[in-house]
C-alpha positions in Angstrom: -3.6 -9.4 18.9 -5.5 -8.8 15.7 -2.1 -7.9 14.1 -0.7 -11.3 15.1 -3.8 -13.1 14.0 -3.6 -11.5 10.6 0.0 -12.5 10.2 -0.7 -16.1 11.3 -3.3 -16.2 8.5 -0.7 -15.6 5.8 0.5 -18.6 3.8 3.3 -20.4 5.5 3.0 -18.4 8.8 2.0 -21.3 11.0 4.7 -23.6 9.6 7.3 -20.9 10.2 6.1 -20.3 13.7 6.2 -24.0 14.5 9.7 -24.4 13.0 10.9 -21.3 14.7 9.5 -22.5 18.1 11.4 -25.8 17.7 14.6 -24.0 16.8 14.3 -21.5 19.7 13.8 -24.4 22.1 17.0 -26.0 20.8 18.7 -22.7 21.1 17.6 -22.3 24.8 18.7 -25.8 25.7 22.0 -25.2 24.0 22.6 -22.0 26.0 22.1 -23.9 29.2 24.4 -26.7 28.2 27.0 -24.2 26.9 27.0 -22.3 30.2 27.2 -25.5 32.3 30.0 -27.1 30.2 32.0 -23.9 29.9 31.9 -23.4 33.7 33.0 -27.0 34.2 35.9 -26.5 31.8 37.1 -23.3 33.6 36.8 -24.9 37.0 38.8 -28.0 35.9 41.5 -25.7 34.3 41.6 -23.6 37.5 42.0 -26.8 39.5 45.0 -27.9 37.3 43.2 -30.9 35.7 44.8 -32.5 32.7 43.7 -32.2 29.1 42.2 -35.7 29.1 39.8 -34.6 31.9 39.1 -31.2 30.5 38.7 -32.1 26.8 35.2 -33.8 27.0 33.8 -30.7 28.8 35.4 -28.4 26.3 34.1 -30.5 23.4 30.6 -30.4 24.9 30.8 -26.6 25.1 31.9 -26.3 21.4 29.1 -28.7 20.4 26.5 -26.7 22.4 27.9 -23.4 20.9 27.6 -24.8 17.4 24.0 -26.0 18.0 23.1 -22.6 19.3 24.6 -20.9 16.4 23.0 -23.2 13.8 19.6 -22.9 15.6 19.8 -19.0 15.5 20.8 -19.1 11.8 18.0 -21.4 11.1 15.5 -19.1 12.8 16.8 -16.2 10.9 16.6 -18.1 7.6 13.0 -19.2 8.3 12.1 -15.6 9.2 13.6 -14.1 6.1 12.1 -16.7 3.8 8.7 -16.1 5.2 9.1 -12.4 5.0 10.2 -12.6 1.3 7.1 -14.6 0.4 4.9 -12.4 2.5 6.3 -9.3 0.8 5.3 -10.5 -2.7 1.9 -11.7 -1.5 1.2 -8.3 0.3 2.0 -6.3 -2.8 -0.3 -8.4 -4.9 -3.1 -8.1 -2.3 -2.6 -4.3 -2.0 -2.9 -3.9 -5.8 -6.0 -6.2 -5.9 -7.7 -4.3 -3.1 -6.9 -0.9 -4.6 -8.3 -2.0 -7.9 -11.4 -3.3 -6.2 -11.9 -0.1 -4.2 -11.3 2.0 -7.3 -9.9 5.5 -8.0 -12.6 7.2 -5.9 -11.3 5.6 -2.7 -7.6 5.9 -3.6 -8.0 9.7 -4.1 -8.9 10.2 -0.4 -5.4 9.4 0.8 -3.6 10.3 -2.5 -1.9 8.1 -5.0 1.5 9.0 -3.6 0.6 7.5 -0.2 -0.3 4.1 -1.6 2.8 4.2 -3.9 4.9 4.7 -0.8 2.9 2.0 1.1 3.3 -0.5 -1.7 7.0 0.0 -2.2 8.7 1.3 1.0 5.9 0.3 3.3 6.0 -3.4 2.3 9.8 -3.3 2.6 9.4 -2.1 6.2 6.8 -4.9 6.9 9.1 -7.5 5.5 11.8 -6.4 7.9 9.3 -6.4 10.7 8.0 -9.9 10.2 11.5 -11.2 9.3 13.4 -9.8 12.3 11.1 -8.7 15.1 8.5 -11.4 15.2 10.9 -14.4 15.3 12.7 -12.7 18.2 9.4 -12.2 19.9 9.2 -15.9 20.5 12.9 -16.1 21.5 12.4 -13.3 24.1 9.8 -15.5 25.8 11.3 -19.0 25.5 15.0 -18.4 26.1 14.6 -16.2 29.3 12.1 -18.6 30.6 14.5 -21.6 30.2 17.3 -19.6 31.7 15.2 -18.4 34.7 14.0 -21.9 35.5 17.6 -23.2 35.4 18.8 -20.3 37.6 16.2 -21.1 40.3 17.4 -24.7 40.3 21.0 -23.7 40.7 20.8 -20.4 42.8 17.5 -19.1 43.9 18.8 -15.8 45.2 20.4 -14.8 41.9 17.2 -15.9 40.1 15.1 -13.7 42.5 17.3 -10.7 41.7 16.9 -11.2 38.0 13.2 -11.7 38.4 12.8 -8.6 40.5 14.5 -6.4 37.8 12.5 -7.8 34.9 9.3 -5.9 35.7 11.2 -2.6 35.6 12.5 -3.4 32.2 9.1 -4.4 31.0 7.5 -1.2 32.3 10.1 1.0 30.7 9.8 -1.0 27.4 6.0 -0.4 27.4 6.3 3.3 28.3 9.1 4.1 25.8 7.5 1.8 23.2 4.2 3.8 23.3 6.2 7.1 23.1 8.2 5.7 20.2 5.0 4.5 18.4 3.5 8.0 18.6 6.7 9.5 17.3 6.9 7.0 14.4 3.2 7.6 13.5 4.0 11.3 13.2 7.1 10.5 11.2 5.1 8.2 8.8 2.5 11.0 8.3 5.3 13.4 7.4 6.7 10.8 5.0 3.3 10.4 3.4 3.0 14.2 2.9 6.5 14.2 1.3 5.6 11.3 -1.0 2.3 12.8 -2.0 3.8 16.2 -2.7 6.8 14.9 -4.6 4.6 12.7 -6.8 2.3 15.7 -7.5 5.3 17.8 -8.5 6.6 15.1 -10.8 3.3 14.8 -12.5 2.9 18.6 -13.0 6.6 19.3 -13.7 6.1 20.4 -17.3 3.2 22.7 -16.4 5.3 24.2 -13.5 8.2 24.8 -15.9 5.9 26.6 -18.4 4.5 28.8 -15.6 7.9 29.5 -14.1 7.0 28.0 -10.7 9.3 25.0 -10.6 11.9 26.6 -8.3 9.3 27.5 -5.8 8.1 23.9 -5.6 11.7 22.9 -4.9 11.6 25.2 -1.9 8.3 23.6 -0.8 9.8 20.1 -1.1 12.8 21.2 1.0 10.4 22.4 3.7 8.4 19.2 3.7 11.7 17.2 3.7 12.9 19.2 6.7 9.7 18.3 8.6 10.3 14.6 7.8 13.9 14.9 9.0 12.9 16.5 12.3 10.2 13.8 12.8 12.8 11.1 12.2 15.3 12.6 14.6 12.7 12.8 17.3 11.9 9.1 16.8 15.7 8.2 17.0 16.0 10.1 20.3 13.3 7.9 21.9 14.9 4.8 20.5 18.3 5.7 22.0 16.7 6.5 25.3 15.0 3.1 25.2 18.3 1.3 24.4 20.0 3.1 27.3 17.2 2.1 29.8 17.5 -1.6 28.7 21.3 -1.6 29.0 21.2 0.2 32.4 18.8 -2.2 34.1 20.3 -5.4 32.6 23.8 -4.3 33.6 22.5 -3.3 37.1 21.1 -6.7 37.5 24.3 -8.5 36.4 26.3 -6.3 38.8 24.0 -7.1 41.7 24.1 -10.8 41.0 27.9 -10.7 40.6 28.4 -8.8 43.9 26.1 -11.3 45.7 27.9 -14.3 44.3 31.2 -12.9 45.2 30.3 -12.3 48.8 28.8 -15.7 49.2 31.8 -17.4 47.6 34.0 -15.7 50.1 31.9 -17.2 52.8 32.0 -20.5 51.1 28.2 -20.7 50.5 28.4 -21.0 46.7 30.8 -23.3 44.8 32.8 -21.8 41.9 31.1 -23.9 39.2 27.7 -22.7 40.3 28.8 -19.1 40.4 30.4 -19.2 37.0 27.4 -20.9 35.5 25.1 -18.2 37.0 27.3 -15.3 35.8 27.4 -16.7 32.3 23.6 -17.2 32.2 22.4 -13.9 33.6 23.5 -11.9 30.6 22.0 -14.6 28.4 18.7 -14.0 30.2 18.7 -10.3 29.3 20.2 -10.7 25.8 16.9 -11.7 24.0 15.0 -8.9 25.8 17.6 -6.3 24.8 17.7 -7.5 21.2 13.9 -7.4 21.1 13.9 -3.8 22.4 16.5 -2.7 19.8 14.6 -4.5 17.0 11.3 -3.1 18.1 12.5 0.5 17.4 14.3 -0.6 14.2 11.1 -2.1 12.9 8.5 0.3 14.2 8.0 1.7 10.7 7.1 -1.8 9.6 4.5 -2.1 12.4 3.0 1.2 11.4 3.0 0.3 7.7 1.5 -3.1 8.5 -1.4 -1.5 10.4 -2.1 0.8 7.5 -1.9 -2.1 5.0 -4.1 -4.3 7.1 -6.7 -1.5 7.4 -6.7 -1.3 3.6 -7.1 -5.1 3.2 -10.0 -5.1 5.7 -11.8 -2.2 4.0 -15.0 -3.7 2.7 -15.7 -3.6 -1.0 -19.3 -3.3 -2.0 -19.8 -5.7 -4.9 -22.7 -7.0 -6.9 -23.5 -10.5 -5.5 -22.0 -13.3 -7.5 -25.4 -14.6 -8.5 -26.3 -11.3 -10.1 -25.3 -11.4 -13.8 -26.1 -8.2 -15.7 -27.5 -8.7 -19.2 -25.3 -7.7 -22.1 -26.0 -4.4 -23.8 -28.5 -4.2 -26.6 -30.2 -1.6 -28.6 -33.3 -2.0 -26.4 -31.5 -2.1 -23.1 -32.4 0.6 -20.5 -30.0 2.0 -17.9 -31.8 3.8 -15.0 -30.6 5.6 -11.9 -33.2 5.7 -9.1 -32.6 8.5 -6.5 -28.8 7.8 -6.5 -26.8 9.6 -3.8 -23.0 9.6 -3.2 -22.2 11.1 0.2 -19.3 13.5 0.3 -17.9 12.1 3.6 -17.5 8.7 1.9 -15.9 9.7 -1.4 -14.6 13.3 -1.1 -15.6 16.1 -3.4 -18.1 15.9 -6.2 -21.0 14.1 -4.5 -24.3 13.3 -6.2 -27.7 14.0 -4.6 -30.9 12.2 -5.5 -30.0 11.7 -9.2 -32.6 9.9 -11.3 -32.7 9.3 -15.1 -33.2 6.6 -17.7 -31.4 6.2 -21.1 -32.0 3.6 -23.8 -29.9 2.0 -26.5 -27.1 3.8 -28.5 -27.2 7.5 -27.5 -24.7 10.2 -26.7 -25.1 12.0 -23.3 -23.2 15.1 -22.5 -22.6 15.8 -18.8 -22.0 19.5 -18.1 -22.0 21.9 -15.1 -19.7 24.1 -13.0 -16.5 22.8 -11.4 -17.3 20.5 -8.5 -20.9 19.9 -9.7 -20.5 16.1 -9.7 -19.6 15.3 -13.3 -16.6 13.2 -12.6 -18.4 11.5 -9.7 -21.2 10.4 -12.0 -18.7 9.0 -14.5 -17.0 7.2 -11.5 -20.3 5.6 -10.5 -21.0 4.5 -14.1 -17.5 3.1 -14.3 -18.0 1.1 -11.1 -15.3 3.0 -9.2 -17.7 4.4 -6.6 -20.7 2.6 -5.0 -23.8 4.6 -4.2 -24.7 5.6 -0.7 -28.5 5.7 -1.3 -30.7 4.6 -4.2 -30.0 2.0 -6.8 -29.2 1.4 -10.4 -31.2 -0.6 -12.9 -29.8 -2.2 -16.0 -32.0 -4.3 -18.2 -34.4 -5.1 -15.4 -31.8 -5.9 -12.8 -31.4 -3.5 -9.8 -28.0 -3.2 -8.1 -26.2 -0.8 -5.6 -23.0 -0.6 -7.6 -21.7 -1.2 -11.1 -18.6 -3.1 -10.0 -19.8 -6.3 -11.6 -17.3 -7.9 -14.0 -20.3 -8.3 -16.4 -20.7 -4.5 -16.5 -16.9 -3.9 -16.7 -16.6 -6.1 -19.8 -19.0 -3.8 -21.6 -17.4 -0.4 -20.9 -14.5 1.6 -22.1 -13.2 4.5 -19.9 -11.2 7.5 -21.2 -9.8 9.8 -18.6 -8.1 13.3 -18.8 -4.7 11.8 -18.7 -4.4 8.3 -20.2 -1.8 6.1 -18.5 1.0 4.9 -20.7 2.6 1.7 -19.4 6.3 1.1 -19.7 6.4 -1.2 -22.8 6.0 -1.1 -26.5 3.2 0.6 -28.4 1.9 -2.8 -29.3 1.9 -3.9 -25.6 0.1 -0.7 -24.6 -2.6 -1.4 -27.3 -3.0 -5.0 -26.5 -4.1 -4.2 -22.9 -7.5 -3.3 -24.4 -7.8 -6.6 -26.3 -5.1 -9.2 -25.7 -6.4 -11.4 -28.5 -6.3 -8.8 -31.2 -4.6 -9.6 -34.5 -2.0 -7.4 -36.2 -4.6 -6.3 -38.7 -7.0 -5.3 -36.0 -4.2 -3.4 -34.2 -3.4 -1.4 -37.3 -7.1 -0.8 -38.1 -7.5 0.7 -34.6 -4.3 2.8 -35.0 -5.4 4.2 -38.3 -8.9 5.1 -37.0 -7.3 7.0 -34.1 -5.0 8.7 -36.7 -1.9 7.4 -34.8 -0.4 5.6 -37.8 1.7 8.5 -39.0 3.4 8.8 -35.6 4.1 5.1 -35.3 5.6 5.0 -38.8 8.1 7.7 -37.7 9.3 5.6 -34.8 12.6 3.7 -35.5 11.0 0.4 -34.3 7.5 1.1 -35.5 4.8 -0.5 -33.4 7.4 -2.2 -31.2 8.9 1.2 -30.1 9.4 1.4 -26.3 7.2 4.1 -24.7 6.3 5.2 -21.2 8.9 4.9 -18.4 12.3 4.3 -19.8 11.1 4.8 -23.4 10.0 7.6 -25.7 7.7 10.1 -24.1 4.4 11.0 -25.7 2.7 14.4 -25.8 -0.8 14.9 -24.4 -2.3 14.6 -27.9 -0.3 11.5 -28.7 -1.2 9.8 -25.5 -4.9 10.6 -26.1 -4.6 9.1 -29.6 -3.2 6.0 -28.1 -6.2 5.9 -25.7 -8.5 6.3 -28.6 -6.8 3.4 -30.4 -7.3 1.3 -27.3 -11.0 2.2 -27.3 -11.4 1.3 -31.0 -9.6 -2.0 -30.4 -11.7 -2.9 -27.3 -14.9 -2.2 -29.3 -17.1 -2.0 -26.2 -20.7 -0.9 -26.5 -20.6 1.6 -23.6 -18.1 4.6 -23.6 -17.4 6.7 -20.6 -15.3 9.9 -21.0 -14.2 12.1 -18.2 -12.9 15.4 -19.6 -10.8 13.6 -22.2 -9.5 16.8 -23.9 -9.2 18.9 -20.7 -5.4 19.2 -21.0 -5.1 19.5 -24.8 -4.7 22.7 -26.8 -7.5 23.8 -29.2 -5.6 22.6 -32.3 -4.9 19.1 -30.9 -8.5 18.8 -29.6 -9.8 19.7 -33.1 -7.6 17.0 -34.7 -8.9 14.4 -32.2 -12.6 15.4 -32.6 -13.1 13.5 -35.8 -11.8 10.1 -34.5 -13.7 10.6 -31.2 -17.0 11.3 -33.0 -16.4 8.2 -35.1 -15.9 6.2 -31.9 -19.2 7.5 -30.5 -21.2 5.9 -33.4 -23.5 3.1 -32.3 -22.6 3.3 -28.7 -24.0 4.4 -25.4 -21.8 7.4 -24.6 -21.4 9.5 -21.4 -19.1 12.5 -21.9 -18.3 14.8 -19.0 -16.8 18.0 -20.3 -16.3 21.7 -19.6 -15.8 22.5 -23.4 -19.3 23.0 -24.5 -18.7 22.8 -28.3 -19.0 19.0 -27.8 -22.6 19.4 -26.7 -23.6 20.1 -30.3 -22.8 16.5 -31.1 -24.8 15.0 -28.2 -28.3 13.6 -28.3 -29.1 14.7 -24.8 -27.5 16.9 -22.2 -27.4 16.4 -18.4 -26.8 19.6 -16.4 -25.4 19.1 -12.9 -25.1 21.7 -10.2 -24.0 21.0 -6.6 -24.5 17.3 -7.2 -28.1 17.6 -8.4 -29.4 16.9 -12.0 -31.2 20.2 -12.5 -31.7 20.2 -16.3 -32.0 17.5 -19.0 -32.9 17.7 -22.7 -31.5 18.2 -26.2 -29.0 21.1 -26.6 -31.5 23.2 -28.6 -34.3 22.8 -26.0 -32.0 23.7 -23.1 -30.7 26.8 -24.9 -34.3 28.0 -25.5 -35.2 27.4 -21.8 -32.6 29.9 -20.7 -31.4 27.9 -17.7 -28.0 27.1 -16.4 -26.9 25.4 -19.6 -27.8 28.5 -21.6 -25.8 30.7 -19.2 -22.8 28.4 -19.3 -22.8 28.5 -23.2 -23.2 32.3 -23.2 -20.4 32.7 -20.7 -18.1 30.4 -22.7 -19.0 32.2 -26.0 -18.2 35.6 -24.5 -14.9 34.3 -23.2 -14.0 33.2 -26.8 
């Protein structure tokens, strides 16, 4: 019921349902008139009537048939038009919700899962709402009209049809539940396949370098085989369901036909009534059989819709609209008060009772072992992850999350792997500052030391990059991200292992532009490469989600704690 309520809340749903209801009623009446006039035509022809007497009934039959056909086509057109509009709106709503929930939430199910849901999943939903739901109304209205008419013409035949109907309904429910369970397992197998395939695509270059690409091909084959078997199991249940529907509907038609034949021999039923009933009984079962067939054909859509609706109903913790965070200033203070992020809410890398305060432009290095919570702290600062306990204070305002647009307007975020959009270099840069002039673009490019590369491009700054364009190396992509950061010119800079996937030479080339970017800003840099700590004003040392050390690099080295041990271990490795 909630599913139907959600669909009725979509734009245009109620108008589509009303229009579809009117058309299905016209279709039901046309079926009754068609059967009656066709029976009359056959009876007159059987009696040897002339064309003048037969023609009005035949014309009525043709008119009823045309009205039925047009009503069915109109219902289909209404359903597909609504489904197309819903498809576009669903994709927009999914993207908006995923953006609101942030990367921390998306990582729980995997990016591949939501890529599959947004593309194939929405396509399945479109078929579900465009095919199955319009027929749901038809399966109730048309059999109801036919059954009432049958009772008026021949109560015994109507009773036989009515007696068989519960058997069909019971089998539809039992087989439907079995099919739903099969499709749920099939969809999970598909999600695993999509996740794994996307991961392999992302790491294909690394796998080639390590000589492990062929092994991943074997793994994909294995996951694909699991998906194939799950699909075949779903199809077996669908075929069984179709057989059960056909069997019981044909059994009912046969029983009605035998009964009518015996009573006609005795003279209890006139030919016109018998013909009308025989024409209408298959029409009674036709919408139910079509509904059963379309139910299995659109089960993927129902499963996808349930997953999408669960996403769209996932609450997003936001700063109340009336809370407006003050703009950054040299005297502004950012404080964490006993902030905790629980692992069961946001996966690995939790934070436990983290408290600190920082003021004005300063560079904070965040270090610690793998899984210590460095990336989670950056995610909280970026507004990707709300806190479970504690709160955050900025310029005197306390909040539970930094998802406020006022905060987002003041930060720049650099990740390990900057995303390159399919478009020109200029378009990729203007994402950071759509109103930037050409002079500002080139100034940012030169500060990021990206100008030499752009001048080598055949089309310069209008060169197509990303999907369908020229590929960029890790260092080139990071330079583009730096140029975006210079162009955005935000006062707060968040960096999550920005040089993790770069070689030492490329990292050294980028170090100068990055240190220039740090000047005059509040910087949080999470890194495993501890040579960066020499350029930080203060170091936060995390271990198992707790902030266990804090101080200048020199003071932490003298204290001989975890930071000193990490530096010593990295120095020995070099």
